[in-house]
MISE-902765 format. One record per residue (C-alpha): x, y, z; residue number from 1; residue in three letters. Coordinates in Angstrom, 3 decimals. Layout:
BEGIN
c1,c2,c3,num,residu
X,Y,Z,NUM,ala
...
end
This chain:
BEGIN
c1,c2,c3,num,residu
-129.918,59.700,-29.887,1,unk
-128.188,61.577,-32.726,2,unk
-126.541,63.819,-30.141,3,unk
-125.047,60.796,-28.377,4,unk
-123.635,59.435,-31.637,5,unk
-122.096,62.825,-32.351,6,unk
-120.477,62.886,-28.903,7,unk
-119.105,59.374,-29.448,8,unk
-117.602,60.360,-32.789,9,unk
-116.146,63.598,-31.457,10,unk
-114.648,61.825,-28.447,11,unk
-113.096,59.093,-30.594,12,unk
-111.573,61.628,-32.987,13,unk
-110.127,63.595,-30.078,14,unk
-108.597,60.410,-28.687,15,unk
-107.041,59.462,-32.026,16,unk
-105.743,62.963,-32.771,17,unk
-104.678,64.213,-29.323,18,unk
-104.194,60.963,-27.476,19,unk
-105.726,59.795,-24.227,20,unk
-106.995,62.419,-21.813,21,unk
-105.348,60.698,-18.854,22,unk
-102.340,58.345,-18.820,23,unk
-104.257,55.147,-18.031,24,unk
-107.319,55.831,-20.184,25,unk
-108.087,53.833,-23.283,26,unk
-110.536,54.763,-26.030,27,unk
-113.449,52.974,-24.343,28,unk
-112.977,54.830,-21.068,29,unk
-112.810,58.224,-22.746,30,unk
-115.838,57.716,-24.990,31,unk
-117.939,56.291,-22.153,32,unk
-117.219,59.226,-19.847,33,unk
-118.086,61.727,-22.570,34,unk
-121.332,59.955,-23.471,35,unk
-122.500,59.598,-19.869,36,unk
-121.758,63.276,-19.226,37,unk
-123.705,64.256,-22.354,38,unk
-126.732,62.186,-21.313,39,unk
-126.586,63.543,-17.775,40,unk
-126.433,67.167,-18.915,41,unk
-129.421,66.619,-21.214,42,unk
-131.488,65.223,-18.341,43,unk
-131.539,68.432,-16.295,44,unk
-132.809,71.698,-17.792,45,unk
-130.081,73.839,-16.288,46,unk
-130.780,77.046,-18.188,47,unk
-133.659,77.781,-15.807,48,unk
-133.370,80.498,-13.160,49,unk
-135.354,81.351,-10.048,50,unk
-137.471,83.659,-12.177,51,unk
-138.829,80.539,-13.914,52,unk
-139.987,78.861,-10.692,53,unk
-143.679,79.909,-10.969,54,unk
-143.929,78.233,-14.371,55,unk
-142.073,75.028,-13.494,56,unk
-144.128,71.828,-13.578,57,unk
-142.373,69.478,-11.175,58,unk
-144.614,66.585,-12.180,59,unk
-143.327,66.869,-15.740,60,unk
-139.779,67.210,-14.454,61,unk
-140.292,63.979,-12.509,62,unk
-141.584,62.267,-15.654,63,unk
-138.529,63.486,-17.539,64,unk
-136.273,61.957,-14.904,65,unk
-138.067,58.622,-15.134,66,unk
-137.835,58.656,-18.932,67,unk
-134.076,59.249,-18.736,68,unk
-133.437,57.039,-15.735,69,unk
-130.246,55.035,-15.299,70,unk
-130.794,51.946,-17.483,71,unk
-131.614,48.681,-15.727,72,unk
-128.827,46.143,-15.493,73,unk
-128.823,42.391,-15.136,74,unk
-127.246,39.877,-12.815,75,unk
-124.893,37.722,-14.924,76,unk
-126.216,34.158,-14.873,77,unk
-122.825,32.802,-13.929,78,unk
-122.716,34.942,-10.766,79,unk
-126.097,34.617,-9.086,80,unk
-129.718,35.723,-9.016,81,unk
-132.037,38.424,-7.697,82,unk
-135.614,38.749,-6.503,83,unk
-137.923,41.721,-5.917,84,unk
-139.900,42.053,-2.674,85,unk
-142.243,44.542,-1.027,86,unk
-143.278,45.282,2.541,87,unk
-145.969,47.484,4.039,88,unk
-144.855,50.356,6.215,89,unk
-147.632,49.531,8.691,90,unk
-145.551,46.540,9.771,91,unk
-142.751,48.851,10.929,92,unk
-143.372,50.534,14.305,93,unk
-141.969,54.067,14.126,94,unk
-143.114,56.804,16.475,95,unk
-142.407,60.508,16.570,96,unk
-140.633,60.117,19.901,97,unk
-137.971,58.032,18.161,98,unk
-136.961,61.060,16.084,99,unk
-137.676,64.036,18.301,100,unk
-134.650,66.124,19.190,101,unk
-132.585,65.574,16.074,102,unk
-133.091,69.267,15.298,103,unk
-132.107,71.272,12.244,104,unk
-134.305,71.436,9.171,105,unk
-134.756,67.646,9.325,106,unk
-136.824,67.170,12.468,107,unk
-140.181,68.745,11.619,108,unk
-140.595,67.327,8.081,109,unk
-139.431,63.895,9.259,110,unk
-141.885,63.936,12.164,111,unk
-144.630,64.878,9.721,112,unk
-143.711,62.047,7.337,113,unk
-143.882,59.537,10.175,114,unk
-147.157,60.791,11.648,115,unk
-148.916,61.143,8.294,116,unk
-147.563,58.041,6.569,117,unk
-150.125,55.907,4.774,118,unk
-150.107,52.509,6.518,119,unk
-150.992,50.852,3.207,120,unk
-147.916,52.338,1.521,121,unk
-145.367,49.796,0.386,122,unk
-141.640,49.907,-0.171,123,unk
-139.972,47.594,-2.613,124,unk
-136.480,46.220,-2.480,125,unk
-134.369,43.566,-4.129,126,unk
-132.300,40.715,-2.741,127,unk
-129.111,39.643,-4.526,128,unk
-127.245,36.412,-3.844,129,unk
-124.406,34.637,-5.613,130,unk
-124.336,30.917,-6.263,131,unk
-121.324,30.692,-3.945,132,unk
-123.380,32.180,-1.115,133,unk
-126.150,29.659,-1.736,134,unk
-123.625,26.812,-1.579,135,unk
-121.893,28.275,1.463,136,unk
-125.151,28.242,3.431,137,unk
-126.346,25.021,1.777,138,unk
-129.492,26.793,0.643,139,unk
-131.421,26.579,-2.587,140,unk
-131.787,29.742,-4.655,141,unk
-135.391,30.386,-3.638,142,unk
-134.513,30.316,0.059,143,unk
-131.407,32.461,-0.439,144,unk
-133.456,35.199,-2.100,145,unk
-135.925,35.532,0.770,146,unk
-135.556,38.312,3.400,147,unk
-134.763,35.977,6.273,148,unk
-131.408,35.147,7.903,149,unk
-129.644,32.114,6.452,150,unk
-127.881,31.626,9.798,151,unk
-128.019,33.134,13.277,152,unk
-125.025,35.386,12.647,153,unk
-125.381,36.045,8.915,154,unk
-123.861,39.305,7.746,155,unk
-125.671,41.187,4.991,156,unk
-125.323,44.428,3.052,157,unk
-128.041,47.085,3.195,158,unk
-127.494,49.003,-0.045,159,unk
-128.619,52.525,-0.930,160,unk
-128.282,53.322,-4.623,161,unk
-127.050,56.550,-6.176,162,unk
-128.663,58.726,-8.831,163,unk
-128.658,62.291,-7.450,164,unk
-131.826,61.456,-5.465,165,unk
-133.793,61.892,-8.710,166,unk
-133.164,58.563,-10.438,167,unk
-131.642,55.137,-9.993,168,unk
-133.056,51.912,-8.571,169,unk
-132.148,48.428,-7.473,170,unk
-132.398,47.447,-11.140,171,unk
-129.812,50.019,-12.229,172,unk
-127.346,48.832,-9.568,173,unk
-127.764,45.052,-9.823,174,unk
-124.718,44.414,-11.978,175,unk
-122.460,46.476,-9.711,176,unk
-123.676,45.148,-6.386,177,unk
-123.680,41.487,-7.450,178,unk
-119.930,41.908,-7.920,179,unk
-119.664,43.200,-4.366,180,unk
-121.651,40.126,-3.328,181,unk
-119.193,37.980,-5.288,182,unk
-116.088,39.241,-3.489,183,unk
-117.632,39.566,-0.009,184,unk
-119.741,36.361,-0.132,185,unk
-122.601,38.375,1.373,186,unk
-126.167,38.954,0.235,187,unk
-127.245,42.453,-0.773,188,unk
-130.598,44.047,0.091,189,unk
-131.179,47.076,-2.169,190,unk
-133.867,49.587,-1.211,191,unk
-135.931,51.467,-3.787,192,unk
-136.483,54.641,-1.793,193,unk
-138.745,57.480,-2.930,194,unk
-137.230,59.943,-5.391,195,unk
-137.367,63.706,-5.748,196,unk
-138.797,66.080,-6.797,197,unk
-142.091,64.245,-6.230,198,unk
-140.822,63.148,-2.824,199,unk
-138.304,65.724,-1.556,200,unk
-136.056,65.526,1.501,201,unk
-136.318,63.822,3.971,202,unk
-138.545,61.162,2.351,203,unk
-135.463,59.154,1.390,204,unk
-134.145,59.121,4.961,205,unk
-137.574,58.080,6.228,206,unk
-137.576,55.124,3.814,207,unk
-134.010,54.135,4.711,208,unk
-134.921,54.087,8.408,209,unk
-138.002,51.989,7.678,210,unk
-135.924,49.523,5.666,211,unk
-133.272,49.162,8.354,212,unk
-135.991,48.635,10.970,213,unk
-137.697,46.093,8.698,214,unk
-134.514,44.044,8.247,215,unk
-133.917,43.983,12.001,216,unk
-137.530,42.875,12.518,217,unk
-136.863,40.002,10.105,218,unk
-134.183,38.663,12.428,219,unk
-131.004,40.265,11.093,220,unk
-128.774,41.573,13.878,221,unk
-127.952,45.314,13.607,222,unk
-124.295,44.569,14.325,223,unk
-124.236,42.205,11.312,224,unk
-125.454,44.789,8.799,225,unk
-122.923,46.461,6.511,226,unk
-124.302,49.720,5.140,227,unk
-123.287,50.445,1.531,228,unk
-124.043,53.588,-0.478,229,unk
-122.767,55.148,-3.672,230,unk
-122.985,58.831,-4.649,231,unk
-126.315,60.175,-3.308,232,unk
-126.783,56.758,-1.711,233,unk
-123.573,57.446,0.196,234,unk
-125.056,60.698,1.474,235,unk
-128.163,58.803,2.531,236,unk
-126.069,56.116,4.245,237,unk
-124.219,58.753,6.291,238,unk
-127.540,60.350,7.220,239,unk
-128.937,56.997,8.316,240,unk
-125.954,56.484,10.629,241,unk
-126.518,59.945,12.129,242,unk
-130.208,59.196,12.651,243,unk
-129.633,55.747,14.174,244,unk
-127.027,57.228,16.512,245,unk
-129.503,59.907,17.614,246,unk
-132.118,57.210,18.238,247,unk
-129.545,55.244,20.275,248,unk
-129.983,52.215,18.042,249,unk
-127.072,49.814,17.629,250,unk
-125.128,50.959,14.565,251,unk
-124.231,48.801,11.556,252,unk
-121.057,46.745,11.645,253,unk
-119.377,48.853,8.966,254,unk
-120.007,51.599,6.443,255,unk
-118.869,51.472,2.798,256,unk
-119.088,54.741,0.869,257,unk
-118.464,54.798,-2.885,258,unk
-117.875,58.297,-4.297,259,unk
-120.231,59.695,-1.641,260,unk
-122.031,63.001,-1.933,261,unk
-121.183,64.737,1.349,262,unk
-123.059,68.019,0.915,263,unk
-125.468,69.807,-1.393,264,unk
-123.957,73.203,-2.214,265,unk
-120.514,72.045,-3.259,266,unk
-117.735,74.439,-4.151,267,unk
-113.990,73.984,-4.530,268,unk
-111.112,73.374,-6.880,269,unk
-111.945,69.802,-7.877,270,unk
-115.319,70.848,-9.261,271,unk
-113.483,72.916,-11.859,272,unk
-110.213,71.095,-12.437,273,unk
-111.787,67.634,-12.798,274,unk
-114.747,68.634,-14.978,275,unk
-112.821,67.777,-18.195,276,unk
-112.434,64.199,-16.948,277,unk
-115.385,63.233,-14.771,278,unk
-118.708,62.300,-16.346,279,unk
-120.471,63.810,-13.318,280,unk
-121.312,67.379,-14.218,281,unk
-121.135,69.951,-11.366,282,unk
-124.709,71.187,-11.673,283,unk
-125.045,74.820,-10.571,284,unk
-127.164,75.293,-7.465,285,unk
-128.388,78.570,-8.952,286,unk
-130.614,76.533,-11.283,287,unk
-133.903,75.457,-9.628,288,unk
-133.881,72.293,-11.752,289,unk
-130.437,71.105,-10.653,290,unk
-130.598,67.754,-8.803,291,unk
-129.901,69.150,-5.344,292,unk
-132.465,71.932,-5.698,293,unk
-134.987,69.278,-6.725,294,unk
-134.023,67.245,-3.646,295,unk
-134.304,69.948,-0.988,296,unk
-137.397,72.181,-1.053,297,unk
-138.024,72.128,-4.816,298,unk
-139.490,75.410,-5.983,299,unk
-137.923,77.512,-3.242,300,unk
-135.680,80.396,-4.229,301,unk
-131.919,80.207,-3.769,302,unk
-131.858,82.760,-0.974,303,unk
-129.349,83.416,1.803,304,unk
-131.639,81.495,4.153,305,unk
-131.764,78.518,1.781,306,unk
-127.962,78.503,1.460,307,unk
-127.562,78.688,5.241,308,unk
-129.943,75.771,5.751,309,unk
-128.187,73.405,3.369,310,unk
-124.715,74.341,4.578,311,unk
-125.367,74.291,8.317,312,unk
-127.775,71.394,8.740,313,unk
-125.805,68.269,9.748,314,unk
-128.077,65.925,7.817,315,unk
-127.904,67.890,4.573,316,unk
-124.175,68.601,4.990,317,unk
-122.717,65.705,7.022,318,unk
-119.236,67.251,6.953,319,unk
-120.647,69.765,9.440,320,unk
-122.032,67.062,11.724,321,unk
-120.349,65.395,14.649,322,unk
-119.181,62.060,13.264,323,unk
-118.119,60.685,16.629,324,unk
-118.966,57.046,17.165,325,unk
-119.197,56.168,13.483,326,unk
-118.636,52.505,12.642,327,unk
-115.512,51.403,10.732,328,unk
-115.764,53.196,7.395,329,unk
-114.277,52.572,3.960,330,unk
-114.421,55.408,1.423,331,unk
-113.524,54.765,-2.217,332,unk
-113.339,57.499,-4.832,333,unk
-111.585,58.493,-8.029,334,unk
-108.772,61.027,-8.102,335,unk
-110.382,62.686,-11.124,336,unk
-113.937,63.025,-9.872,337,unk
-115.393,66.443,-9.213,338,unk
-116.372,65.524,-5.637,339,unk
-112.914,64.405,-4.518,340,unk
-112.003,67.542,-2.523,341,unk
-115.199,67.348,-0.495,342,unk
-114.830,63.606,0.037,343,unk
-111.329,64.129,1.436,344,unk
-112.572,66.882,3.758,345,unk
-115.277,64.530,5.023,346,unk
-112.675,61.831,5.653,347,unk
-110.500,64.265,7.602,348,unk
-113.511,65.168,9.760,349,unk
-114.287,61.469,10.244,350,unk
-110.761,60.768,11.494,351,unk
-110.706,63.900,13.647,352,unk
-113.954,62.925,15.377,353,unk
-112.871,59.307,15.905,354,unk
-109.238,59.590,16.994,355,unk
-109.461,56.522,19.203,356,unk
-110.563,54.403,16.219,357,unk
-108.957,56.311,13.349,358,unk
-107.238,53.149,12.099,359,unk
-110.697,51.785,11.298,360,unk
-111.378,54.671,8.914,361,unk
-109.972,54.058,5.427,362,unk
-109.859,56.424,2.449,363,unk
-108.889,54.877,-0.901,364,unk
-108.342,57.132,-3.920,365,unk
-107.840,55.510,-7.328,366,unk
-105.598,57.299,-9.822,367,unk
-107.206,58.565,-13.045,368,unk
-110.614,57.275,-11.953,369,unk
-113.934,59.125,-12.005,370,unk
-117.205,59.074,-10.077,371,unk
-118.335,55.523,-9.142,372,unk
-115.756,54.003,-11.491,373,unk
-116.758,50.616,-10.086,374,unk
-119.397,50.437,-12.847,375,unk
-116.659,50.273,-15.505,376,unk
-116.122,46.543,-15.140,377,unk
-113.557,46.471,-17.954,378,unk
-111.185,48.559,-15.842,379,unk
-108.731,46.791,-13.492,380,unk
-109.441,49.473,-10.869,381,unk
-113.037,48.246,-10.661,382,unk
-111.960,44.728,-9.697,383,unk
-109.357,46.137,-7.300,384,unk
-112.028,48.217,-5.570,385,unk
-114.404,45.259,-5.199,386,unk
-111.585,43.175,-3.726,387,unk
-110.705,46.010,-1.332,388,unk
-114.302,46.166,-0.088,389,unk
-114.197,42.442,0.639,390,unk
-110.873,42.760,2.466,391,unk
-112.170,45.675,4.531,392,unk
-115.294,43.791,5.597,393,unk
-113.353,40.587,6.273,394,unk
-110.983,42.453,8.588,395,unk
-113.953,43.621,10.677,396,unk
-114.936,40.081,11.633,397,unk
end
């Protein structure tokens, strides 16, 4: 805690002495970015090397992540309400044949997860609804927070939260997603998927597929689902589209990606030039306790084979996948985030692979903004981004 106070003081002094770091930044923006970066860097023990792997206790690392998790947020009373739910995976019929043939390093572990899944295992999720949505459907709050369609053609958002695959939850993303609900007038269904390193790749994709299948089984039409993901949740959303396409399942109506992670072993100019601004620290893949090493095969050495796997596999690195047939996609990111170069490359690939529908692919970059700036509700760019999401979805009707 003392370290955070020191960072706050240092950041404030720098602002007062040297001025704002970027033209549109105020004191609050600068101090917040510095404090979040400090907390994030303290969460991961990055001084470890592959020589330390035999002595690493991944259970303790997992506990450390939970102790430093993204804080829970609340749904403002004036906006709406939320409710937690669970479902048993035994209610969702998935078979190995549904997945077979996807190839890469994904197929075998995903087949194993499906065949060996505990039928008593449960997944929990949260439903968000605004008061306006309740009134629009003439439903009371209790009914609006249940996982059943409010009308035959109701559109909903299936939301996959960020957190580097090691943290985050529906609770941490409530306050952000309720604002998306407010502008879109749609309900949000937020999945709490399994986290690494206790549950490494592709456990998260398995859970996302189960959740999508569950919602369809509840009566929601696949073509009325808008898939939303931020950061690592954006990566997971892209992967879910790739998997559904392989399974020849009707794809969601639209895809909304907020500062998406589009690969694991990221290199490039923006990782260096935007580090002074973005709160997201570019964790070195050389460290076995960096988030992405904890996500994919934790405890394995950073060998040439490992590098080849994460760079060539289309699920791990979607920029290397065929993106043909993707639904209309909106990407929002900050010009000063470390991932921006890779996000733009992904967008270029998306347009290239969907030339006949390239006008349905939108890339919005917000000046002076950082990773998932939507969470900074005091910034006008946050409200602008929420409004843009609503406009994008409305235009797809």
